[in-house]
C-alpha angles and dihedrals in degrees: 000000000000091000092054091051094049094047095044091046092049091049093048092049090051093049092047093048092050091050092051098047100040096090089057097049101039121088112286090223093064104045107181091349097305118125109230133169114261091249089060096050090099095041112147089244093056092046092049095046090049091055092045091048093055093049092048092049093047095047095043090047093052092047094046095049092040095052093046092048090049092051090046089052090054099041105023089223106152093193087077091066099065086035088063088061092055089048089051092051089051091053089046094058091041089058090047094053092051092052091044091053093049095050093045088053093049092046091052095045094046097045091230093177097048110124094003119136103233123195141158118240120201138181103231093187094065092086096043098037109019122172113278118255108253098236093170088062089057093053098080091054092048093047092050092048092049091047091052091053093048094047090048094051092048094045097042098092092052097044118118115266090240118046129203101233097178136029127205127228091271092055095253120130110252100174127045131186137182115264114266138143089259094050099040095046098036094113091046089059087050090049091054093047094047090048094052092046098048093042088053091050091048089052090049092053090054100038110018104037128095119224119225099232120196109234089204090063105015100163097047091042093051091048092050092048091055092054090044094053090050090048090051093052092048092048091050093051090047090053089049091055091053090048091052089046089054089049089052092050092049092048091052090053089051095044095048097039091234116172117198136148088231094065093107089058092057090064103029106038100063092046095044090048092050092047090050093051092045091051092051093047093047092046092053091050104031096107129054114250123232105258095180095263114156115251112251093204091236127122141202119279113258101254106159089126089075093053121076106213089337092288112072119059116208116173119144091188092058111085093197115113094204136025132185113275115251093213117026138021127304128357141322132207125263096236089195090067115089090219089065088068090054091052092048089048088055091053091048091049091051091051090048089051091052092049093046096048099038099040100029092051 
């Protein structure tokens, strides 16, 4: 019970902190997902909506967490604690959409792009000289997965005849299944699927993403984007290693029949720690630094028509599979690219695998 409270509180605090700081670490030329000229980045409408957004997020977060904790205190239902995080995320994006709508309206009414010289800047060397894939960062995940397989194979004959395939919030097994290859190695299959999926996403970031280069400082922006793409791939592979470590710990619990109230920590703690570190690293490096490059006087092309509510990018003419997020950290899919559907199908297949193996026994 205490473990569930600690984990849910930590996750809620992380989500709330991200929501509050995002306006400060995202590019000033896309406030709340709306493309604006650099000279309009500090427009009174943008400043006011940023302030209102933060108050809305803070208050809604306090209310969501407070209500769920109060209900938990009356019912003792631990499911409400992680549910509070989902409610908080919903409030967060609701606050974002309100700010996005107001800035779009002000931009249209004020003719912010009238008389502005719009261009598209590209890094032509990305295709001929892309960043190198960080293979060393993949090694820990591969080693952990191989170790899980080896330990499982050696331990299989001595495993209990009935395995605990799922643990509740209190660390007690709440689903049992007869020992079989499919049951005992279910998390290994998940490890392999997660590894293939996240390695594919890391490769897509490096080789199939399009950087959003600032025409006002094209050289410095292109240099920063190269470093940011490599950082993103490393962070993703680091997260993958922690996911595989959590899978190893969960498998060991199942194989040995161990019952402990700390079982949820075995799965959640490595992943939560990796996410927290990745968020801090991304937040510190999410905006290009001024490298003293002379301003060209040019600005980004107005391209809001390709962004649905500032979050979803749909452009069939753009061959990039992934593009930098306008509000948030990392990248998002180009939903106008047919290969995005293949990647989403892979995610759905992985979820289906987890459900089949963990629920089907």
